[in-house]
C-alpha positions in Angstrom: 0.0 0.0 0.0 0.9 3.6 -0.5 1.1 4.2 3.3 3.5 1.3 3.9 5.7 2.4 1.1 5.9 6.0 2.6 6.8 4.5 6.0 9.5 2.3 4.4 11.0 5.3 2.5 10.9 7.4 5.7 12.6 4.6 7.6 15.3 4.3 4.9 16.0 8.0 4.9 16.3 7.9 8.7 18.8 5.1 8.4 21.0 6.9 5.9 23.2 8.8 8.4 23.8 5.6 10.2 24.9 3.8 7.0 27.2 6.7 6.0 30.4 7.5 7.6 33.6 5.6 8.5 33.5 2.2 10.2 34.5 2.0 13.8 35.8 -1.2 15.3 35.2 -2.0 19.0 37.8 -4.7 19.3 41.4 -3.5 19.2 42.9 -6.8 18.3 40.5 -7.2 15.3 41.3 -3.6 14.3 45.1 -4.3 14.5 44.7 -7.2 12.1 42.7 -5.1 9.6 45.3 -2.3 10.0 48.1 -4.7 9.3 46.3 -6.0 6.2 45.6 -2.5 4.9 48.9 -1.1 6.0 47.3 1.8 8.0 47.8 3.2 11.5 45.0 3.0 14.0 43.1 5.9 15.5 41.8 4.6 18.9 39.2 6.7 20.7 38.9 6.0 24.4 35.4 7.4 25.2 32.6 7.4 27.7 29.8 7.5 25.2 26.8 7.9 27.6 28.2 10.1 30.3 31.3 12.1 29.1 30.1 15.4 27.8 33.4 16.2 26.1 33.4 12.8 24.4 29.9 13.3 23.1 30.9 16.8 21.8 34.0 15.4 20.1 31.9 12.8 18.3 29.3 15.4 17.2 31.7 18.3 16.4 34.6 16.3 14.9 34.0 12.6 14.2 30.6 13.2 12.6 31.9 15.7 10.0 32.9 15.4 6.4 36.4 16.7 7.3 36.9 13.8 9.7 35.6 11.3 7.2 38.2 12.5 4.7 41.0 12.4 7.4 39.9 8.9 8.6 40.4 7.2 5.2 44.1 6.9 6.2 43.3 5.1 9.5 41.6 2.1 10.9 39.2 3.5 13.5 38.6 2.0 17.0 36.2 3.1 19.6 36.9 1.7 23.1 33.9 2.6 25.1 33.6 2.9 28.9 29.8 3.5 29.4 28.2 4.0 32.8 24.5 3.6 32.0 24.4 0.9 29.3 25.4 -2.7 29.7 28.5 -3.8 28.0 29.6 -7.5 27.3 32.0 -8.5 30.1 34.7 -9.6 27.6 34.6 -6.2 25.8 34.7 -4.4 29.1 37.7 -6.4 30.3 39.6 -5.9 27.0 38.8 -2.1 27.1 40.1 -1.9 30.7 43.2 -3.7 29.8 43.9 -1.3 26.9 43.1 1.6 29.1 45.7 0.4 31.6 48.3 -0.5 28.9 48.1 3.0 27.3 47.9 4.9 30.5 44.5 6.5 29.7 43.4 8.5 32.8 40.8 10.8 31.2 38.2 10.8 28.5 38.2 11.5 25.6 41.7 10.3 24.8 42.5 9.6 21.2 45.7 7.6 20.4 47.3 7.1 17.0 49.2 3.8 17.0 50.9 1.5 14.5 49.8 -2.1 14.0 52.1 -3.4 16.7 50.6 -1.0 19.3 53.4 1.6 19.3 51.9 5.1 20.1 52.6 7.6 17.4 50.6 10.4 18.8 47.9 11.1 21.4 45.4 13.9 22.1 43.7 14.2 25.5 40.5 16.0 26.1 38.5 18.2 23.7 37.7 21.9 23.6 34.0 22.3 22.8 33.2 24.2 19.6 36.8 24.0 18.3 35.8 21.5 15.6 37.9 19.5 13.2 40.2 22.2 11.9 41.5 22.7 15.5 41.3 19.1 16.6 42.7 17.0 13.7 46.1 18.7 13.6 46.7 17.5 17.2 46.5 14.0 15.9 49.1 14.7 13.2 49.8 12.9 10.0 50.5 9.2 10.2 54.2 8.7 11.0 54.3 5.8 8.6 53.7 8.1 5.6 56.6 10.4 5.2 56.5 12.6 2.2 58.6 11.3 -0.7 61.0 13.7 -2.2 61.2 13.4 -5.9 64.6 12.4 -7.2 65.7 14.4 -10.2 65.9 12.4 -13.4 69.5 11.4 -14.3 70.9 12.9 -17.5 
């Protein structure tokens, strides 16, 4: 019926933003394997998605922007969440806490750029609300793995 079709179309339109955007892994080990296969560094976001105001603003003002989507193409993205209100599988919670301890994360949000073996290349702690991607992304720097190549002059 016409009504059902309209509801279906509205539902699909509502689902579009969820389908768009970069993929975030929630398992650091899985992400490291993908990063090794794709030869990309990892961008790991330690966040408190349901209680940390600065984490929520960082997602809305930076991670949900076209600028970040372009930036993120060079990385494998990982979100390690530390929620307070929603239940989290025990195994995921334990893995996230182990990563938090290993990387000395004491505050949220903390974003760490690391290579596939887990070596930290860069880290950004906290977020200044309303600063947006142009102020935040340079803190993360360019991936250390990709040094600019200098062109060698042709031999005569």
